[in-house]
C-alpha positions in Angstrom: 3.5 -0.4 10.3 6.7 -0.8 8.0 6.8 -3.5 5.0 9.4 -6.0 5.6 11.4 -8.0 3.1 9.2 -11.3 4.2 6.2 -9.7 2.9 5.0 -11.3 -0.5 4.7 -8.6 -3.5 1.0 -7.4 -3.6 0.2 -8.2 -0.1 -2.9 -6.2 0.9 -2.3 -3.9 4.2 -5.0 -2.6 6.6 -4.8 -1.4 9.8 -7.0 -1.1 13.0 -7.0 2.8 14.0 -7.8 3.7 17.3 -7.1 7.3 16.8 -9.7 9.9 15.7 -9.5 11.5 12.2 -8.4 14.8 13.7 -5.6 13.0 15.6 -4.5 11.5 12.2 -4.4 14.8 10.4 -2.6 16.3 13.7 0.2 13.6 13.5 1.0 14.3 9.8 2.7 17.6 10.1 4.6 19.3 7.2 7.9 17.9 8.5 6.6 14.3 8.7 5.2 14.3 5.3 8.3 15.8 3.8 10.2 12.9 5.3 7.7 10.2 4.7 8.5 7.5 2.1 6.0 6.2 -0.1 5.4 2.2 0.1 6.8 0.5 -3.2 3.8 -0.5 -5.2 4.1 -2.6 -8.4 1.1 -3.0 -10.6 0.8 -6.4 -12.2 1.6 -6.4 -16.0 -1.8 -5.8 -18.0 -1.1 -9.1 -20.2 -0.7 -11.1 -17.1 -3.8 -9.8 -15.5 -6.1 -10.7 -18.6 -8.4 -13.8 -18.4 -6.9 -16.7 -19.9 -9.3 -18.0 -22.8 -9.5 -21.5 -23.7 -9.0 -22.2 -27.4 -11.5 -24.4 -29.2 
């Protein structure tokens, strides 16, 4: 599955996998790993993720 430009930032990604763990490990050869492109993950700004407090 490839991330497309219409997916919102921070979207959760999940997959149903029908392959066995051995098949998955066999797929990821050193050549495939070398050519793999990491997903662009953007972490939220720590200040934005703090809960808002009410001022009295």
